[in-house]
PALUM-934514 format. One record per residue: residue in one letter; x, y, z of N, C-alpha, C in turn. Coordinates in steps of 0.1 Angstrom, whole numbers, plus 2048, in hexadecimal, padded with zeros to 3 digits. Atoms other than C-alpha are relative to their C-alpha. Example, Ala and Ser with C-alpha at 12.3 -4.5 7.8 and 13.67 -1.06 7.14 Angstrom:
2
   aa   neast   nnorth   nup   caeast   canorth   caup   ceast   cnorth   cup
    a     809      7F4   800      87B       7D3    84E     809      80C   800
    s     7F7      7F5   800      889       7F5    847     7F8      80B   808
//
This chain:
344
   aa   neast   nnorth   nup   caeast   canorth   caup   ceast   cnorth   cup
    m     802      7F4   7FD      805       801    802     806      80A   7FD
    a     800      7F6   7FF      80B       822    7F8     801      807   80A
    k     800      7FA   7F0      818       839    816     7FA      80E   7FF
    s     807      7F3   809      802       856    811     807      80E   809
    p     7F6      7ED   802      810       879    80D     800      809   80B
    v     7FF      7FB   7F4      814       88E    82E     803      80F   7F8
    l     803      7F4   808      807       8B0    828     7FC      810   80F
    v     801      7F8   7F1      809       8D2    83D     7F5      80E   7F5
    v     808      7F7   802      7EC       8EA    833     802      808   807
    a     7FE      7F7   7FE      7F4       90D    83B     7F9      80C   7FE
    h     809      7F4   803      7D5       929    83E     7FD      809   809
    f     7FD      7FA   7F4      7CF       944    856     7EF      806   7FE
    d     80D      7FF   7FE      7A5       940    84C     7FC      7F0   806
    p     801      810   7FE      799       922    863     7FC      7F4   7FD
    a     805      803   80A      77E       919    84C     806      7F8   7FA
    e     7F6      806   810      795       914    82F     804      7F3   804
    r     7F6      808   7FD      7AE       8FF    83F     7FA      7F7   806
    a     802      80A   800      792       8E8    84E     7FE      7FE   7F3
    r     803      7FF   80F      784       8E5    82A     80B      7F9   7F7
    l     7F6      7FC   7FD      7AA       8E4    820     804      7EE   7FD
    s     7FE      808   7F9      7AE       8C8    836     7FA      7F7   7FF
    a     807      80B   806      793       8B2    82C     802      800   7F1
    l     7FE      806   812      796       8B5    809     80D      7FA   7FA
    f     7F7      808   7FF      7B8       8AB    80B     7FC      7EF   809
    e     802      80F   7F4      7B1       88B    826     7F3      7F9   7F0
    a     80C      805   80A      795       882    80D     808      7F9   7F2
    f     7F8      80B   813      7AF       876    7EE     80C      7F9   80B
    g     7F3      808   7FB      7C6       866    809     80D      809   810
    a     7EF      7FA   7F5      7DE       87D    81E     7FD      804   80B
    k     801      7FA   7EE      7EA       886    83F     802      80E   7FE
    v     7FD      7ED   7FF      7E3       8AC    844     804      802   810
    h     803      7F9   7F4      7EF       8C1    861     801      80D   7FD
    v     806      7F7   800      7E1       8E0    864     80C      811   807
    a     7F8      7F9   7F8      7F5       903    86D     7F9      812   7FA
    a     80E      7F4   806      7E0       92A    86D     80D      807   801
    d     7FB      7F3   805      806       93B    869     80A      7F9   7FE
    g     7F0      803   808      82A       937    85B     803      7F9   809
    p     7F4      80A   7F5      83A       92C    87A     7FF      7F5   802
    s     807      80C   7FC      821       913    883     802      7F7   7F0
    a     800      808   80D      825       905    860     80F      7F9   7FC
    a     7F2      7FC   7FF      84C       907    85E     801      7F4   811
    a     7FC      808   7F4      84D       8F6    884     7FA      7F0   7F6
    l     809      80C   805      830       8D6    873     80E      800   7F3
    a     7FA      803   806      848       8D3    858     80D      7F9   800
    q     7ED      807   7FA      86C       8CB    86E     7FA      7FA   801
    k     802      80B   7F6      855       8B6    886     7FD      7F3   7F5
    h     803      80B   803      847       8A1    86C     805      7FD   7F0
    p     7FA      806   80B      851       88E    84A     7F7      806   7F6
    v     80D      7F3   809      83B       8A6    834     805      7FF   7EF
    d     800      802   80C      838       8A3    811     800      80F   7F5
    l     808      7F4   80A      825       8C6    803     800      804   80E
    v     808      7E9   7F8      81F       8ED    817     7F5      7FE   7F5
    v     80B      7FA   80B      801       8F4    807     7FE      80D   80C
    a     7FE      7F1   7F5      800       91C    815     7FD      807   7F8
    s     804      7F6   805      7EE       938    811     80C      809   801
    c     7F5      7F2   800      806       953    805     7FC      811   806
    m     804      7F7   7F7      7F2       969    820     801      7FD   80C
    l     803      806   7F2      801       958    840     802      80E   804
    p     7FB      7F3   7F0      802       971    85F     80A      7FA   802
    t     7F1      800   7F8      828       975    86E     803      7F8   7F5
    l     7F7      807   80C      838       960    852     7F9      7FB   7F1
    s     805      802   807      82B       963    833     7FE      7F0   7F3
    g     7FE      80C   804      826       944    817     80C      802   7FB
    f     7F5      7FE   806      83E       955    804     810      7FA   804
    e     7F1      800   7F6      85E       958    820     7FD      7F2   804
    l     80A      80F   7FB      847       930    831     80C      7FA   7F1
    c     7FC      804   808      857       925    80C     80D      801   7FC
    r     7F3      801   805      874       932    808     807      7FF   80C
    t     7F9      804   7F5      87B       924    82C     803      7F5   7FE
    l     801      80F   7FE      871       903    825     80A      7F7   7F4
    l     7F4      802   80C      889       902    805     80D      7FC   808
    v     7F4      804   7F5      8A5       900    81F     802      7FA   809
    p     802      808   7F7      8AD       8E5    82E     806      803   80C
    d     7FE      801   7F1      8B5       8DE    854     803      7F2   808
    d     7FF      80D   7FB      8C2       8C4    86A     7F3      7F3   800
    a     80A      80D   7FC      89E       8B8    86F     7FE      7FC   7F2
    r     805      809   804      890       8B5    850     807      807   7F1
    g     7FC      7FE   80B      89B       8BC    825     7F9      80E   801
    a     808      7F9   80B      88A       8D4    80E     7F2      7FB   7FF
    v     811      803   806      863       8D5    80A     7F9      803   7F9
    a     80C      7F9   812      84E       8DB    7EC     7FA      80A   807
    t     80C      7F3   7FF      838       8F9    7F1     7F7      806   7F8
    v     80C      7FE   802      815       8FD    7E4     7F9      811   7FD
    l     803      7ED   7F9      80B       929    7E5     7EF      801   7FC
    l     80D      7F9   806      7E4       930    7E6     801      80E   801
    a     801      7F6   7FD      7DC       94F    7DA     7F3      808   7FE
    d     80F      801   802      7B9       963    7D8     800      805   7F2
    a     7FE      7F9   80D      7C1       978    7B6     80E      7F7   7F7
    d     7F3      801   80C      7D4       96E    798     805      80C   7FB
    d     7FA      7FC   801      7EF       985    79C     80F      802   7F5
    p     7F5      803   805      810       98A    788     80B      802   80C
    y     7F0      800   7F5      828       998    7A7     7FE      7F3   809
    v     801      80E   7FC      818       97B    7B9     807      7F2   7F8
    r     7F9      811   804      825       960    7A2     80F      806   7FC
    a     7F2      7FA   7FD      845       97A    79D     805      7F8   80D
    r     7F4      7FF   7F5      853       976    7C3     7FD      7EA   800
    a     800      811   800      843       94D    7C3     807      7F7   7F8
    r     7EE      804   809      85C       948    7A6     80B      803   80E
    h     7F3      7FB   7FD      874       95B    7BC     807      7F6   809
    v     7FA      806   7F7      870       945    7D9     803      7EE   801
    g     801      80C   803      86D       925    7C8     7F5      7F5   7FE
    a     80B      80F   7F8      84B       915    7CE     7F8      7FD   7F3
    k     802      80B   804      83C       8FC    7BC     7F9      802   7F2
    r     80B      801   803      81F       908    7B0     7FA      80A   807
    v     80E      7F7   7FB      803       927    7B4     7F4      7F9   7F8
    l     815      801   802      7DC       91E    7B7     800      80D   805
    v     806      7F9   7FB      7CB       93A    7B4     7EE      7FF   801
    g     808      7FF   7FA      7AC       93D    7C5     7F9      7EE   808
    a     803      810   7F7      797       91A    7D8     805      7F9   7F9
    p     7FE      80D   80C      7AC       8FD    7D0     7EF      7F6   801
    t     808      807   801      794       8E5    7C6     801      7F3   803
    e     7FE      80E   7FE      790       8BC    7C7     806      7FF   7F0
    i     7F2      802   80A      7A3       8BA    7A3     809      80A   805
    d     7F3      7FC   7FB      7BC       8CE    7B4     803      7FA   80C
    a     7FD      807   7F2      7BF       8BD    7D4     802      7F1   7FB
    k     7FD      810   803      7BE       89B    7C1     80F      800   7F7
    s     7F1      800   805      7E2       8A9    7AD     803      805   809
    l     7F2      7FD   7F4      7F3       8BB    7CB     800      7F2   80A
    v     7FC      80A   7F3      7EC       899    7E3     805      7F3   7F5
    e     7F6      808   80B      7F8       883    7C2     80E      803   7FE
    g     7F4      7FC   807      815       895    7B8     80D      7FB   805
    d     7F5      809   7FC      83A       887    7B9     807      810   802
    w     7FC      7F2   7FD      845       8AE    7C6     80D      800   7FF
    k     7F7      801   806      864       8A3    7C6     805      800   7F2
    k     7F9      801   813      86A       8A1    7A0     7F9      80E   7F8
    v     806      7F5   804      853       8BF    79B     80A      80A   802
    d     800      7F5   802      863       8E1    792     7FD      807   7FF
    p     804      7F0   800      85F       901    79A     7FA      80A   7F0
    l     80B      800   7FC      847       911    791     7F6      7FE   7F3
    e     809      800   809      82B       906    77F     7EC      80A   80D
    i     809      7F9   7FB      80E       91E    781     7F3      7FA   7FE
    s     812      808   7FC      7E9       911    788     7F6      80D   7FD
    s     80A      7F7   7FF      7CF       92F    77B     7F5      7FC   7FB
    r     810      804   80D      7A6       925    776     7FC      80E   800
    q     809      7F2   800      790       93E    76A     7F5      800   809
    g     807      7F7   7F6      77B       950    77D     806      809   80A
    g     7FC      7FE   7F6      794       95E    792     802      811   7FC
    t     800      7F0   804      795       988    799     808      809   805
    s     7F4      7FE   7FE      7B4       993    79B     801      812   807
    r     7FD      7F7   7F6      7BB       9B0    7BA     803      80B   7F4
    n     7F8      7F7   807      7CC       9C4    79B     7F7      803   7F2
    d     805      803   80D      7B4       9C0    781     7FE      80F   7F3
    r     802      7F1   806      7B2       9E6    77B     80C      805   7FA
    l     7F3      801   801      7D6       9EA    77C     806      7FC   7F0
    i     7FA      806   808      7DC       9D3    762     7F5      804   7F4
    r     801      7FD   80C      7C4       9DD    748     800      812   7FE
    d     800      7F5   805      7CD       A01    74A     812      7FE   7F9
    l     7F2      803   807      7F3       9F6    743     7FE      7F9   7F4
    l     800      803   80A      7E5       9E1    726     7F4      804   7FB
    d     809      7F7   804      7CE       9FE    71E     7F4      7F9   7FD
    g     814      80A   800      7AD       9E8    726     7FF      7F4   7F0
    k     805      80A   806      7B9       9CD    70C     805      7F2   804
    p     7F6      80A   7FB      7B8       9AA    712     807      7F6   7FA
    d     7EE      804   803      7DB       996    710     7FF      7F4   801
    a     7FA      80A   7FF      7E7       97C    710     807      7FC   810
    e     7FB      7FD   7F5      7F5       971    735     80C      803   804
    e     7F7      7F9   804      815       972    729     808      80D   7FC
    s     801      7F2   800      812       993    71D     7FC      808   80E
    v     805      7FC   7F1      7FF       99F    73F     810      803   808
    m     7F9      805   7FA      81E       990    74E     80F      80E   7FC
    a     7FD      7F4   803      834       9A6    73B     7FE      80E   801
    k     804      7FA   7FF      823       9C2    73A     803      80B   813
    v     7FC      7FF   7EE      825       9C0    764     80C      7FF   807
    t     7F3      803   7F8      845       9B1    770     80F      809   7F4
    d     7EE      803   803      86D       9BB    769     809      7F4   7FC
    p     7FA      810   800      87C       99C    755     80B      800   807
    l     7F1      801   7F8      89D       9A3    765     801      7FB   80D
    t     7FE      7F8   7F1      893       9A7    78A     7F2      7F6   804
    g     80F      809   7FB      86D       994    78A     7FB      80B   80B
    l     808      7F5   7F9      865       9B8    7A0     7F4      803   7EF
    v     806      7FF   804      84B       9C9    792     800      80C   7F9
    q     7FA      7FA   804      852       9E0    776     7F9      816   804
    r     803      7F2   7F9      84F       A0B    77B     7F2      805   7FB
    d     80C      801   805      82B       A0D    769     7F7      7FD   80C
    y     80C      805   7F5      819       9F9    781     804      805   80F
    l     800      7FB   7F6      82C       A01    799     7FE      815   808
    r     806      7F1   7F9      822       A26    79D     7F3      802   7FD
    l     80C      7FF   7FD      801       A1A    798     7FE      7F8   813
    k     802      804   7F8      802       A08    7B7     801      807   80B
    v     7FF      7F3   7FE      80F       A29    7C6     7F4      80A   803
    e     813      7FD   7FD      7F4       A37    7C1     7F6      801   805
    e     80B      806   7F9      7DB       A22    7CC     803      7FF   80E
    e     803      7FC   7ED      7E7       A23    7EC     808      809   806
    c     803      7F1   7FA      7EF       A45    7F2     7F2      805   800
    k     80B      7FF   7FE      7CD       A48    7E9     7F8      7F7   80B
    r     809      808   7F5      7C2       A2C    805     807      804   80C
    s     7FC      7FE   7F5      7D6       A37    821     800      80F   801
    a     801      7F1   7FF      7CD       A5E    81C     7E7      7FC   805
    r     80E      808   801      7A8       A47    81D     7FB      7FD   810
    y     802      806   7F2      7AC       A36    83E     807      801   808
    g     7FA      800   7F3      7C5       A46    850     80E      7FA   801
    q     7F7      80D   7FB      7E2       A2B    84F     80B      80C   7F6
    p     7F8      7FE   807      806       A33    849     805      7FF   7F1
    l     7FC      803   805      817       A31    82A     810      7FE   7FD
    s     7F1      801   806      83E       A29    822     80A      7FE   7F3
    l     7FB      801   808      853       A28    804     80A      7FE   7FF
    l     7EE      801   805      878       A1B    801     806      802   7F4
    a     7FD      800   80E      88D       A25    7E5     80E      7FC   7FD
    a     7F4      800   7FD      8AB       A10    7E2     806      7FC   7ED
    e     7F2      7FC   80D      8CF       A10    7C7     809      7F7   802
    v     7F2      807   7FD      8EB       9F8    7C4     808      80F   801
    a     7FC      7F8   800      901       A13    7CD     80E      800   7F3
    s     7F7      7FC   80C      91B       A22    7AD     7FF      7F4   7F7
    f     801      80C   80E      909       A0A    794     809      801   7F1
    d     7F8      7FE   80D      916       A1B    779     80D      7FD   7FB
    q     7F4      804   7FA      939       A19    787     801      7EE   7FD
    l     7FD      810   7FB      936       9F2    78B     7FF      7FE   7F0
    v     803      806   80F      926       9ED    766     80A      806   7FD
    e     7F3      7F9   808      945       A04    757     80C      7F7   800
    k     7F3      802   805      95D       9F2    762     803      7EC   803
    h     803      80E   804      950       9CD    76A     7F5      7F9   7FA
    g     808      802   807      936       9CB    752     7F3      7FB   7F9
    k     813      801   7FB      90D       9CA    74C     7FE      7F1   804
    a     807      80F   7F4      90A       9A4    757     802      806   80D
    l     7FF      7FD   7F3      91C       9AE    77A     7F2      80C   806
    g     811      7FA   800      8FF       9CA    778     7F8      7FA   802
    e     807      805   802      8E6       9B5    771     804      7F6   811
    e     801      804   7F4      8F1       99C    78D     7FD      805   80D
    a     802      7F4   7F7      8F5       9BD    7A6     7EE      7FD   802
    l     80B      7F5   802      8D0       9C6    79B     7F6      7F3   805
    t     80E      810   7F8      8BD       99F    7A1     805      801   80E
    e     7FD      7FF   7EF      8D2       999    7C2     7F7      807   805
    l     805      7F6   7FC      8C0       9BD    7CB     7F3      7FC   801
    a     810      7FF   802      89F       9B3    7C1     7FA      7F3   802
    g     809      80D   7F5      8A0       990    7CE     7FA      7FE   80E
    v     7FC      7FB   7F2      8A8       99C    7EE     7F1      80A   806
    f     80F      7F5   7FD      88A       9BB    7ED     7EC      7F1   7FD
    l     80E      80B   7FC      870       997    7E1     7FD      7F8   80C
    c     803      809   7F7      879       980    7FC     7FC      80E   80C
    e     806      7F6   7F5      877       9A1    818     7F7      80C   7FB
    s     80B      7F6   7FE      85A       9AF    80D     7F5      7F7   800
    r     813      803   7FF      830       9A9    81C     7FB      7FF   7F5
    d     809      805   80A      81C       99A    808     7F8      812   800
    v     809      7EF   803      807       9C3    80A     809      801   7FB
    d     7F5      7FA   80B      827       9D0    7FB     801      7FF   7F9
    v     7FC      804   80F      834       9D4    7D9     80F      808   801
    a     7EB      7FC   807      85A       9D4    7CE     7FC      803   7F2
    g     7F9      801   80D      862       9DF    7AF     808      809   7F6
    r     7F3      7FA   806      87E       9EF    799     7F7      80E   7F7
    a     806      7F3   80C      874       A11    791     80E      80A   7FB
    g     7F9      800   809      896       A17    77B     80C      7FA   800
    p     7F7      80B   806      8B4       A08    771     80B      7F7   80A
    a     7F8      80A   7FA      8C6       9FF    78E     7F8      80A   812
    r     801      7F8   7F7      8AD       A11    7A4     7EF      7F6   80D
    f     80A      809   7FD      891       9FD    7B7     7F4      806   80F
    h     806      7FA   7F4      873       A09    7CF     7F2      7F4   803
    m     805      80B   7FB      861       9F4    7E9     7F3      80A   805
    l     80F      7F6   7FD      838       9FF    7EE     7FB      7FE   811
    l     7FC      80A   7FD      838       9F7    813     7EC      805   811
    p     80C      7F8   7FB      80B       9FC    81F     802      7FE   80C
    a     802      800   7F3      803       A03    843     809      801   807
    t     7F3      7FE   7FC      827       A0B    849     804      80C   80C
    p     7FB      7F3   7F9      834       A28    863     812      7FE   801
    l     7F5      7F9   802      855       A37    863     808      7F0   809
    e     7FB      80C   7F6      864       A17    87D     800      7F0   7F8
    g     7FE      80C   808      855       9FB    868     809      7FF   7F0
    a     7F3      7FA   80C      86B       A0C    847     809      7FE   804
    r     7EF      806   7FF      88C       A08    85A     7FD      7F2   803
    i     7FE      80C   803      882       9E6    864     801      7FC   7F1
    a     800      80B   809      877       9DB    843     814      806   7F8
    a     7F3      803   805      89D       9EE    838     80A      7FA   807
    n     7F7      807   7FC      8B0       9DF    84F     805      7F4   7FB
    r     804      814   809      8A0       9B9    843     809      803   7F5
    i     7FF      802   80F      8AC       9C2    81E     810      7FF   806
    f     7F4      800   800      8D1       9CF    82E     805      7F3   806
    e     7FC      809   7F5      8D5       9B1    844     803      7F0   7F4
    s     7FE      806   809      8C9       99D    829     80D      7FD   7F2
    l     7FB      803   80A      8E5       9A6    811     80E      801   804
    s     7F8      7FF   7FC      8FE       9AA    828     80B      7F2   7FB
    g     7F8      80C   802      91C       995    81E     7FF      7FC   7F2
    r     805      807   810      90E       992    7FA     80C      806   7F6
    t     7FA      7FD   80B      92B       997    7DE     7FD      7FE   7F1
    l     7FF      7FE   80F      92F       99A    7BB     80B      7FC   7FC
    q     7F1      805   801      948       984    7AE     806      805   7F2
    a     7FB      7F5   810      95E       999    78F     80E      7F1   800
    g     7F2      807   803      978       97D    784     807      7F7   80F
    a     7FB      804   7F2      990       976    7A5     7FC      806   809
    h     7FE      7F9   7F7      983       993    7B6     7EF      803   802
    e     80B      800   7FE      961       995    7C9     7FF      812   80B
    i     802      7F4   805      950       9B1    7CB     7F6      808   80D
    p     80B      801   7F9      938       9C0    7EB     7F3      806   7FB
    l     810      7FE   804      913       9C2    7E4     7F8      811   807
    q     7F9      7F2   7FB      913       9ED    7EC     7EB      802   7FA
    v     80E      7FA   7FF      8E8       9FA    7F3     801      809   805
    r     805      7F6   7FA      8DB       A1C    7F9     7EE      7FD   802
    i     812      801   800      8B8       A1D    806     7FB      80F   80C
    g     806      7F8   7FC      8A3       A3E    80A     7F3      7F9   806
    v     811      7FE   7FF      87E       A44    820     7FA      806   7FF
    a     808      7F8   800      862       A51    818     7F2      7FF   808
    v     80D      801   7F8      841       A54    830     7F4      806   805
    v     80C      7FB   7FE      820       A5B    82F     7F7      803   80F
    p     805      807   7F4      812       A5B    856     7F3      804   7FC
    g     80F      802   801      7F2       A52    85D     7F6      80F   803
    g     806      7F4   7FE      7D6       A70    854     806      80C   7F6
    t     7FA      7F5   808      7EC       A7F    83C     7FD      7FF   7F4
    k     803      801   80C      7E5       A84    818     816      808   7F9
    q     7F8      800   80A      801       A7E    7FE     800      7FF   7F2
    t     7FF      800   814      805       A7D    7D5     80B      7F9   7FF
    a     7F9      80A   804      817       A63    7C7     80C      801   7FA
    d     7F8      7F9   806      82D       A7B    7BA     809      806   80B
    g     7F8      7FA   7F8      832       A8B    7DA     808      7F4   80A
    l     7F5      80B   7F3      841       A65    7EE     808      7FF   7F6
    v     7F7      801   80D      856       A5B    7CD     808      80C   806
    r     7F7      7F9   7FC      862       A7D    7D1     809      803   808
    e     7FA      7FC   7F1      86D       A7B    7F8     80B      7F5   7FA
    a     7FC      80D   7FE      878       A55    7F7     80C      808   7F5
    e     7F6      7FE   80B      890       A5E    7D7     80A      80A   806
    a     7F9      7F3   7F5      89E       A7F    7EC     809      7FB   805
    d     7F8      800   7FA      8A6       A6E    806     80B      7F5   802
    l     7F7      80C   804      8B7       A4F    7F5     80C      808   7FB
    a     7F3      7F8   800      8CB       A6C    7E6     809      802   808
    s     7F7      7FF   7F4      8D6       A79    807     809      7F5   80A
    a     7FB      80B   7F9      8DD       A54    812     80C      800   7F8
    q     7F0      7FE   801      901       A52    81B     801      7E9   806
    l     7FF      807   7FD      913       A31    81A     808      7FB   80A
    g     7FB      802   7F6      91D       A21    83A     80E      7F6   7FE
    g     7F7      807   800      93E       A0D    843     802      7F3   7F8
    d     805      80F   802      928       9EC    83D     802      7FE   7F1
    g     806      802   810      922       9F7    81A     7F4      801   7FF
    r     80D      7FB   7FA      8FD       A02    82A     7FF      80B   7FB
    g     809      7F1   807      8E8       A20    81A     7FF      804   80E
    i     80A      7FA   7F7      8E1       A31    838     7F5      808   7FE
    q     80F      7F8   7FF      8C0       A45    83A     802      80C   801
    l     802      7F4   7FB      8C4       A69    840     7EE      805   7FC
    r     809      7F3   803      8A4       A7A    848     801      80E   809
    g     7FF      7F9   7FA      8A6       A9C    851     811      80B   807
    g     7EB      7FC   800      8CE       A9D    854     7FF      7F7   80C
    t     7FC      80C   7F9      8CD       A80    86C     7FC      7F4   7FF
    p     802      80F   804      8D8       A5E    869     7F7      7FA   806
    v     805      80B   7FC      8C2       A42    871     808      7F5   7FC
    e     7F9      811   7FF      8D8       A22    87C     7FD      7F7   7FC
    p     80F      80D   7FF      8CF       9FF    875     804      7F9   80D
    l     801      803   7F9      8C2       9F3    88A     809      7F2   80A
    p     7F9      80F   7F9      8D5       9D6    8A8     7F7      7F4   7F7
    a     804      80F   808      8D3       9B3    898     7F7      7F7   80F
    k     808      805   7F6      8C1       9A7    8B7     7F2      809   804
    k     806      7FD   7FE      8AA       9C0    8B5     7F1      7FD   7F3
    r     800      800   80E      8A0       9B3    892     7ED      7F7   7FE
    d     809      803   800      877       9AD    88F     7F9      800   7F6
    k     80A      7FE   814      867       99C    86E     7F2      80B   804
    s     806      7FF   800      84A       9A1    87E     7F3      80C   806
    s     803      7EF   7FC      848       9C6    88D     7FD      80A   7F0
    a     801      7F3   80D      84A       9D6    867     7EE      7F5   7FA
    k     80E      801   80C      828       9C4    85A     7F6      801   806
//
């Protein structure tokens, strides 16, 4: 008799957790359930898990972060395959899922056909990323995509080409601008703070001139990958210029923006670019702009503030760009105070 596959179902909604558990058990799977990312990671470490099925919107540790964590073997387990569940067919979700190594993205509530496929699949042999998108789903960004496509129905790959930057996988400038406008209006309406990070690879033009275009692209993809991994589900990371990226942080005050910036710095710490026999440190500067709760700001104004702060940023001795606000340096937080949940 074949061994029953072991699944972890991680979902923030208790009713959906129960439904999915019953659905997978009907096809012979043994199912463990979790309400958040850390609980799912603990279950995957405790049990011989074949597959984790996780919502992208898990609290504390998102589905994307969970997927990235489970791909790295530790002493108690090997790499674990992850299938992500998304509410909407969103190109940005796909880009992030590809980056973290998800095996599949399912859009909408999984059906019996989906459950059978997931239970019976040999996930060790499945390469990332197979996308499954059923008809009838409504993207949260339908209006933005229609605007970018001038209202013309287009093939899926054309939508992706319009919305994402082909080199980095981040959203491209026009889509990013629409999201900044949307979040500025939301911030004004609901009185929530809004932050924008502006980051760039330091001395990028000199890097390309001295070491070539390929090394420059490697620097950009390294920084973009960190942006993808360190952003929350509600954040939007995009390529705003040849060597410049923006990260939009809804419902985030200045302290949360500082924490996000320091996460990026910590993730980049020690990363180098290989130029022949030489290793070149990857140096990055970051600027911050914040709209306090209850304050109105235009998209142009928010972007100008972030860019001005970036222009003032100075590189520290460790290659970090220290944000300047009103001439006062904002020093990186000590490592012991790093708290991923506090920026959420």
